VOSELUM-929989 format. One record per atom (N, C-alpha, C, O): x, y, z; residue in three letters. Coordinates in steps of 0.02 Angstrom, whole numbers, plus 50000, padded with zeros to 5 digits. Example, Ala and Ser with C-alpha at 12.3 -4.5 7.8 and 13.67 -1.06 7.14 Angstrom:
506604971650390ALA506154977550390ALA506604983550390ALA507124983450423ALA506424988850354SER506844994750357SER506455000250394SER506705005750402SER
This chain:
500424994150000MET500015000050000MET500445006350000MET500995006350026MET500175011449970PHE500535017849971PHE500335022150031PHE499775021650055PHE500805026150055PHE500615031550100PHE500975037750076PHE501505037250044PHE500715043550090GLU500955049650059GLU501325054350105GLU501615059250081GLU501325052950170ASN501645057450217ASN501915053550276ASN501565049250302ASN502525054950297VAL502835051150353VAL502435052150417VAL502485048150464VAL502055057550420ASP501645058650480ASP501105053350488ASP500815052750542ASP500975049550436GLN500485044150439GLN500755037850474GLN500375033450492GLN501415037550482ILE501725031350507ILE501475029450577ILE501315023550587ILE501415033950625PRO501155031950691PRO500475028550687PRO500355023550720PRO500035031250646GLU499365028350641GLU499385021550607GLU499035016950627GLU499815020950555ILE499895014550520ILE500165009250569ILE499915003650573ILE500685011250606ALA501025006650652ALA500575003950707ALA500674998350731ALA500075007750726LYS499615005550778LYS499224999450758LYS498994995650801LYS499144998550694ASN498694993250668ASN499064987050644ASN498784982850608ASN499704986350663THR500084980450640THR500604978650691THR500824982850730THR500804972250690ASN501364970050732ASN502014970150693ASN502554970150723ASN501964970350627PHE502574970050586PHE502454973650520PHE502024971650481PHE502844978850507ALA502764982750447ALA503444984250415ALA503944985050449ALA503444984750349ILE504024987050312ILE503834993650279ILE503334993950243ILE504234998850291PHE504135005250259PHE504675006250206PHE505275006550222PHE504465006650144VAL504935007650089VAL505015015150078VAL504585018450050VAL505585017550102MET505735024750099MET506455025650118MET506785020750135MET506715031650115SER507405032950134SER507485031750208SER507085034250248SER508015028050228PRO508155026950299PRO508315033450336PRO508285033750398PRO508475038650300ASP508615045150332ASP507985048750352ASP508005053750388ASP507415046250330THR506775049550346THR506625048950421THR506615043350448THR506525054550455PRO506385054050528PRO505695050950541PRO505205052550508PRO505675046550591ILE505045043350611ILE504885045650682ILE505275044650728ILE504305048650690LYS504115051250756LYS503645046250790LYS503045046250780LYS503955042050831LEU503575037050869LEU503805037150941LEU504405037150955LEU503315037350987LYS503495037051058LYS503665029751076LYS503425025051045LYS504095029151125ASN504275022451151ASN504585018151095ASN504415012351086ASN505055021151058ALA505375017651003ALA506105016151017ALA506465020151047ALA506315010250997LEU507015008151001LEU507265007150930LEU506905004650887LEU507895009150918TYR508175008950851TYR508775004450846TYR509195004150891TYR508825000950791LEU509414996950775LEU509704999450708LEU509384999050656LEU510325001950712HIS510665004450652HIS511295000250640HIS511524996950686HIS511575000350580PRO512184996550566PRO512764998750608PRO512805004350632PRO513224994050617ASP513874995650648ASP514215000850603ASP514304999550544ASP514405006750629PRO514695011950587PRO515365009950553PRO515565012850503PRO515685004850582LYS516325002650553LYS516214998250492LYS516604998450444LYS515684994050494THR515574989250441THR514964990850398THR514884988050343THR514534995250423ASN513894996750389ASN513454990550385ASN513044989950339ASN513534985850431LYS513154979650431LYS512784978850498LYS512994981550550LYS512234975250495ILE511874973150555ILE511944965650561ILE511714961950518ILE512274963450614THR512424956250620THR511884952650660THR511434955750689THR511934946050660VAL511454941950696VAL511484943450770VAL510964943750803VAL512074944550798ASP512144946050868ASP511814952650886ASP511514953350940ASP511874957550841MET511564964050853MET510804963350853MET510464966450894MET510534959250808VAL509804958150806VAL509574954650870VAL509074956750899VAL509924949550891ARG509724945850951ARG509744950351014ARG509294950151056ARG510264954451019GLU510294959051075GLU509734964151073GLU509444965951125GLU509574966451014PHE509054971551004PHE508374968751024PHE508014971851063PHE508204962950995THR507544960051007THR507464957451078THR506904956551102THR508024956151112SER507994953951182SER507724959351229SER507544957951286SER507684965551204LEU507434971151242LEU506664970951248LEU506364974951284LEU506364966351211SER505634965551215SER505434964051287SER505744959851320SER504904967351310ASN504704966651379ASN503994963751382ASN503514966951360ASN503934957751408THR503274954451410THR502784958051455THR502174956951450THR503034962251500LYS502584965851546LYS502384972651518LYS502024976451551LYS502604974151457GLN502434980451426GLN501684981151417GLN501354976451393GLN501404986951436THR500694987951430THR500514993051376THR499934994051361THR501024996251347LYS500935000851291LYS501354998451232LYS501844994951241LYS501155000351173ASP501524998251114ASP502255000651117ASP502395006451132ASP502704995951102GLN503414997451099GLN503654995951028GLN503514990651001GLN504005000650999TYR504195000050929TYR504934998250921TYR505375001550949TYR505064992950883PHE505744990750868PHE505884992450796PHE505604989250751PHE506304997350783ILE506404999850715ILE507114998050692ILE507604999850723ILE507154994450636VAL507794992550606VAL507864996550543VAL507464996050497VAL508405000650540SER508495005150483SER509235006450470SER509595008550515SER509455005350407PRO509105002150352PRO509094994650361PRO509594991550378PRO508514991650349ALA508434984450360ALA508864980250313ALA509054974650331ALA509024982950254ASP509424979150206ASP510154978650227ASP510544975450192ASP510334981750284ALA511014980950311ALA511084974450348ALA511644972350364ALA510524971050362MET510554964450393MET510804959150344MET510614959150285MET511234954850368ASN511414949050326ASN510884943650334ASN510424944450373ASN510954938250297GLU510424933250297GLU510324930150365GLU509754928950385GLU510864928850402ALA510804925950469ALA510434930850515ALA510024928750557ALA510574937250508ALA510224942350549ALA509484942450532ALA509064942950577ALA509314942150469GLU508614942250448GLU508244936050475GLU507674936550498GLU508574930350474ASN508254924250499ASN508164924650575ASN507664922150601ASN508634927750610ALA508564928750683ALA507984933450696ALA507604932450744ALA507914938550654PHE507364943250661PHE506704939650651PHE506234940650689PHE506674935350601LEU506054931550586LEU505844927150647LEU505254926650662LEU506344924150680LYS506194919850737LYS505824923750791LYS505384921150826LYS506004929950798ASN505694934150850ASN504964935450834ASN504584937350878ASN504764934550771LEU504074935850751LEU503614929850761LEU503004930450753LEU503914924150779GLU503514918150785GLU502994918750843GLU502424916650837GLU503214921650899GLU502774922650956GLU502864929550983GLU503144930451037GLU502644934650946PRO502764941650968PRO502334943351029PRO501784940851038PRO502624947651071ASN502244950151127ASN501694954851101ASN501774957951048ASN501164955151137GLU500564958751114GLU500714965951096GLU500434968551048GLU501134969251134HIS501254976351123HIS501904977951085HIS502104983751081HIS502214972751058ASP502814973951018ASP502624975350946ASP502224971750917ASP502924980550917VAL502814982250847VAL503504982650814VAL503924986650834VAL503614978450764PHE504254978150730PHE504194981750663PHE503734980650624PHE504674986250651ILE504664990450591ILE505334989950556ILE505864990950587ILE505324988450491LEU505924988550450LEU505864994350402LEU505334995650374LEU506424997950394VAL506435003550346VAL506975002050294VAL507545000550311VAL506785002450230THR507255001050176THR507055004850113THR506465006150102THR507545006350072LYS507415009150007LYS507375003549954LYS507135004549899LYS507634997749974ASN507724992249926ASN507364986149951ASN507654981949986ASN506724985449934LEU506324979849958LEU506604973149937LEU506584968349975LEU506884972749876SER507124966449850SER507734963949888SER507924958049881SER508064968249928ALA508644966149966ALA508454961950026ALA508884958850056ALA507814962050044LEU507574958050101LEU507354951150078LEU507154950250020LEU507394946350123LEU507174939550106LEU506424939650092LEU506044942750128LEU506204936150040PRO505484935550027PRO505094932950086PRO504504934750095PRO505404928750127THR505064926150186THR504904931850236THR504394931650270THR505344936750239ILE505204942650282ILE504644946750251ILE504184948850286ILE504684948050186ILE504184952150151ILE503494949050158ILE503004952550168ILE503464942350153SER502814938950155SER502484939450223SER501874938850228SER502874940450276ARG502594940850343ARG502364947850362ARG501994948750411ARG502574952850324ALA502474959850342ALA501904963050302ALA501694960550251ALA501674968650329GLN501264973150289GLN501744978350260GLN502114981650298GLN501734979150195VAL502224983450161VAL501894990150142VAL501344990150113VAL502214995650160TYR501965002350145TYR502505006250108TYR503075006750130TYR502305008950051VAL502795012550008VAL502645019950010VAL502085022049996VAL503165023950027LEU503075031250028LEU503025033649956LEU503475032549916LEU502465036949941LYS502325038949872LYS502685045449857LYS502515050749883LYS503195044949814THR503565050649791THR503615050349715THR503395045449684THR503905055549685LYS503955055749612LYS504335049749584LYS504175047149531LYS504855047649622ASP505255042049596ASP505085035349629ASP505465030549623ASP504515035049663THR504315028749697THR504285023049647THR503955023449595THR504635017749664LEU504635011649624LEU504915012449553LEU504835007849512LEU505225018149539SER505485019049471SER506235017249467SER506505016849412SER506555016149524SER507255014549524SER507375007749491SER506955003149496SER507935007149456LYS508085000949421LYS508274995549471LYS508594996849523LYS508084989549455ILE508274983749496ILE508994981849476ILE509134980649418ILE509424981749526ASP510144980949513ASP510344973649505ASP510644970649550ASP510164970749448VAL510364963949431VAL510574963749358VAL510444968449321VAL510894958349338THR511104957749268THR510494956949223THR509954955049246THR510584958249160GLU510014957949113GLU509744950849105GLU509144949949096GLU510184945849110ASP509934938949103ASP509484936949161ASP508994933449153ASP509664939249222ILE509244937849280ILE508584941549273ILE508054938749288ILE508614947649251LYS508004951649244LYS507534948449192LYS506934948249202LYS507824946049137THR507434942849084THR507094936549110THR506494935449098THR507474932249146LEU507194926149172LEU506654927649224LEU506154924049229LEU506764932749264ALA506274934649314ALA505614936749282ALA505084934749306ALA505654940649229LYS505054942649194LYS504684936649165LYS504074936349167LYS505074931849138GLN504764925849111GLN504414921749164GLN503884918949152GLN504724921449224LEU504414917749279LEU503724920749298LEU503264917149315LEU503674927249293ILE503064930649312ILE502494929049265ILE501924928049287ILE502644928649200VAL502104927949150VAL502044920949120VAL501594919649081VAL502514916449138ALA502534909949104ALA501894905849114ALA501634905349170ALA501654902949060LYS501094898349064LYS501364891449086LYS501964890149083LYS500904887249109ASN501114880749135ASN501554876849087ASN502044873749107ASN501364876949023ARG501734872948973ARG502434875748961ARG502864872248933ARG502554881948980GLU503204885148969GLU503674884249027GLU504274885549021GLU503404881949084LEU503814881449145LEU504384876349141LEU504924877749165LEU504284870349111PRO504844865449108PRO505454868249072PRO506014867349096PRO505354871649016LYS505914874448979LYS506254879949020LYS506864880449021LYS505864884049052LEU506134889449093LEU506504886649153LEU507024889349173LEU506244881249182ALA506574877949238ALA507264875449219ALA507734875849258ALA507314872749159VAL507974870249135VAL508464876049128VAL509044875349145VAL508224881749102GLN508664887549093GLN508934890049161GLN509524891749167GLN508494890349209ILE508694893049274ILE509124888049313ILE509634889949343ILE508924881749312SER509304876849350SER509954874749315SER510404871949345SER509994876249251GLY510584874349212GLY511224877549236GLY511774875149221GLY511164883149272LYS511754886549299LYS512074882649356LYS512654883749373LYS511674877949384LYS511924873749439LYS512174878049497LYS512654876349531LYS511834883549509ASP512024888249561ASP511394890349598ASP510984894149571ASP511314888049659ARG510714889549697ARG510624896949708ARG510054899449705ARG511164900449719ASN511124907649729ASN510874911349667ASN510524916349672ASN511054908749608TYR510814911549546TYR510054910849541TYR509694915549524TYR509814904749556ALA509094903449554ALA508724907849604ALA508194910549589ALA509004908549664LEU508684912849715LEU508664920149692LEU508184923649707LEU509184922349657GLU509194929349634GLU508664930449581GLU508344935649579GLU508574925449537VAL508064925949485VAL507374926349516VAL506974930749500VAL507234921749562VAL506574921549593VAL506464927749637VAL505924930549637VAL506974929749675GLY506924935649716GLY506794941949675GLY506414946349697GLY507104942449617THR506984948149572THR506274948049546THR505954953249539THR506024942049531ALA505324941449508ALA504844943849563ALA504354947249549ALA504984941849625VAL504574944049681VAL504564951749685VAL504044954849693VAL505154954649680ASP505214962049685ASP504834965449628ASP504474970249639ASP504914962849568MET504564965749510MET503804965449518MET503444970149502MET503574959749542LEU502854958849549LEU502574963149605LEU502014965649599LEU502954963849659TYR502744968449712TYR502664975449685TYR502174978849700TYR503154977749646LYS503124984449620LYS502524985349574LYS502184990449575LYS502394980249533THR501814980549488THR501174980949528THR500724984749512THR501134976949581PHE500524976949623PHE500434983849656PHE499874986449658PHE500964986649682PHE500904993149715PHE500724998749666PHE500335003249683PHE500994998249606LEU500845003449557LEU500125003149531LEU499825008349517LEU499864997049525THR499204996149495THR498654995049547THR498074996749535THR498844992249605GLY498334990549654GLY497904984749633GLY497394983449664GLY498104981149581ASP497694975849553ASP497844969249590ASP498404966749586ASP497354966549625THR497454960549665THR497564954249623THR497734948949651THR497464954649558LYS497574948649517LYS498294946249519LYS498434940449502LYS498764950749539PHE499464948949542PHE499654945049605PHE500184941949608PHE499214945249656LEU499394942249721LEU499464934749719LEU499934932149751LEU499034930849684PRO499124923549683PRO499814921649656PRO500144917249683PRO500024924849601ARG500684923249573ARG501234925249621ARG501744921849627ARG501144930849655LEU501634933049703LEU501724928049760LEU502284926549780LEU501174925349784GLU501194920349838GLU501564914049814GLU501944910949852GLU501444912149752LYS501774906149725LYS502524907349719LYS502924902849733LYS502724913249697LEU503434914849690LEU503784914849758LEU504354912649763LEU503444917449809ILE503734917449875ILE503824910349901ILE504334908749932ILE503324906049888THR503384898949907THR503954895749871THR504334891849900THR504034897249806LEU504584894549766LEU505254896649795LEU505704892549801LEU505314902949814TYR505944905449843TYR506104901549907TYR506664899349917TYR505604900749950GLU505704897150013GLU505934889950001GLU506374887550036GLU505634886649952ASN505794879649939ASN506484878949910ASN506844874249928ASN506684883449866ILE507374883249838ILE507874884649893ILE508394881349897ILE507724889549935LYS508174891449991LYS508254885650039LYS508784884750069LYS507734881550046ALA507754875850091ALA508074869750058ALA507984864150081ALA508454870950005ASN508824865749970ASN508384861049929ASN508564855449914ASN507794863549910GLY507354859549867GLY507614859049796GLY508054862949775GLY507354854349759HIS507564853249690HIS507334859249647HIS506724860349641HIS507794862949619ILE507614869249586ILE507124868049528ILE506604871249525ILE507304863549484LYS506894862549423LYS506204859849442LYS505704862149414LYS506164855149487LEU505514852449506LEU505064857649538LEU504474857949524LEU505354861649582HIS504954866549617HIS504714872249571HIS504164874849581HIS505114874049524ILE504894879249477ILE504254877049442ILE503784880949434ILE504254870849422VAL503664868349386VAL503074867149435VAL502514869149421VAL503214863949491ALA502684862149538ALA502384868249573ALA501774868749580ALA502814872849595ASP502564878349635ASP502224883849595ASP501824887549623ASP502374884249531LEU502084889649490LEU501494887349448LEU501164891449416LEU501354880849447CYS500774878449407CYS500134880449441CYS499594878849416CYS
């Protein structure tokens, strides 16, 4: 969903336990009772230990909403993102987790699928180029629109690289493209394909058979 003013963030945050705000991490967020996690200034990274220490501040006796803000969220490495996800399995009633990023595709699809995503509407919203090679972009577009009969051939092309990271990048790029299309159009017809692509990403990441899952998960 789009929002047009950062002053809307407090009201949006009240209605969710987990949200992603797609906007500049430099944008000030005015929230009471907020805790912030920023990258280590020496490495510009957020590590798994930093995430665990941050989320351990959650207080089960809290009676008012407490906001845990990670910015920029794409500074987390994969281990840190997975640690963050674990914290969402049994969230405390008054905990609200917020990720801020300019680059939605840099986050794991499993994180995106768990969150409510809000995009700050600006002139250049969603117009930035996706930073991947042309072959990955082409395959990602084909994954989005491929008919069932076209999937086996496409699966061979993607799995032929014999590189799981390559397949994940293709599928992750497709997820990002489809999210952007959905946000720009508001057309819910894109959501079923989006859900299938997220499932595909999760199965490939879990060491599933790339070619079989491309065909089975997208049919």
